[in-house]
C-alpha positions as CSV (number, residue, x, y, z in Angstrom):
1,X,0.0,0.0,0.0
2,X,1.3,3.4,-1.0
3,X,1.9,6.2,1.6
4,X,1.8,9.9,0.9
5,X,4.4,12.2,2.5
6,X,3.8,15.8,3.3
7,X,5.9,18.6,4.8
8,X,3.9,20.4,7.4
9,X,4.0,24.2,7.0
10,X,4.8,24.5,10.7
11,X,7.7,22.0,10.5
12,X,8.3,18.3,10.2
13,X,6.6,15.7,8.0
14,X,3.5,13.6,8.2
15,X,2.4,10.4,6.4
16,X,-1.1,9.5,5.1
17,X,-2.4,6.3,3.6
18,X,-4.3,8.4,1.0
19,X,-3.7,11.4,-1.1
20,X,-5.1,14.6,0.2
21,X,-5.0,18.1,-1.4
22,X,-3.2,20.6,0.7
23,X,-5.1,23.6,1.9
24,X,-4.1,27.0,2.9
25,X,-3.9,27.7,6.6
26,X,-6.4,30.3,7.6
27,X,-4.1,31.7,10.3
28,X,-0.8,32.2,8.4
29,X,-1.8,31.7,4.8
30,X,0.9,29.1,4.2
31,X,0.3,25.5,3.2
32,X,1.7,22.0,3.6
33,X,3.8,20.7,0.7
34,X,3.2,17.3,-0.9
35,X,6.5,15.5,-1.1
36,X,5.4,12.4,-3.0
37,X,3.9,8.9,-3.0
38,X,6.1,5.9,-1.9
39,X,5.3,2.2,-2.0
40,X,8.3,1.3,0.2
41,X,10.2,2.9,3.1
42,X,13.4,2.1,1.2
43,X,12.3,4.4,-1.7
44,X,11.6,7.2,0.7
45,X,15.0,6.7,2.4
46,X,16.8,6.7,-0.9
47,X,15.2,10.0,-1.8
48,X,16.3,11.4,1.6
49,X,19.9,11.1,0.4
50,X,19.3,13.6,-2.3
51,X,20.2,17.1,-1.0
52,X,18.1,18.7,-3.7
53,X,15.0,17.0,-2.5
54,X,12.8,18.4,0.3
55,X,12.8,14.9,1.8
56,X,16.6,15.3,2.1
57,X,16.0,17.8,4.9
58,X,15.1,15.0,7.3
59,X,17.1,12.2,8.8
60,X,16.5,8.5,7.9
61,X,15.6,7.7,11.6
62,X,13.0,10.6,11.7
63,X,11.5,9.5,8.4
64,X,11.4,5.8,9.5
65,X,9.6,6.8,12.7
66,X,7.0,8.9,10.7
67,X,6.6,6.0,8.2
68,X,5.9,3.6,11.1
69,X,3.3,6.0,12.7
70,X,5.4,7.1,15.6
């Protein structure tokens, strides 16, 4: 099952089992960023090694925890 990764506009990432359009925050007028769809944790961790990717801003251990619902 695919998972969808988002960068929260307040910081950090979150994972959903379904795609969801991002919405603009009514308080700060910023929005979350959709980082992509991944079938495997390994694919996400491979992308995290790319410094040009927004996923690359986060450590493998942090992404693994988020992937596992922690």
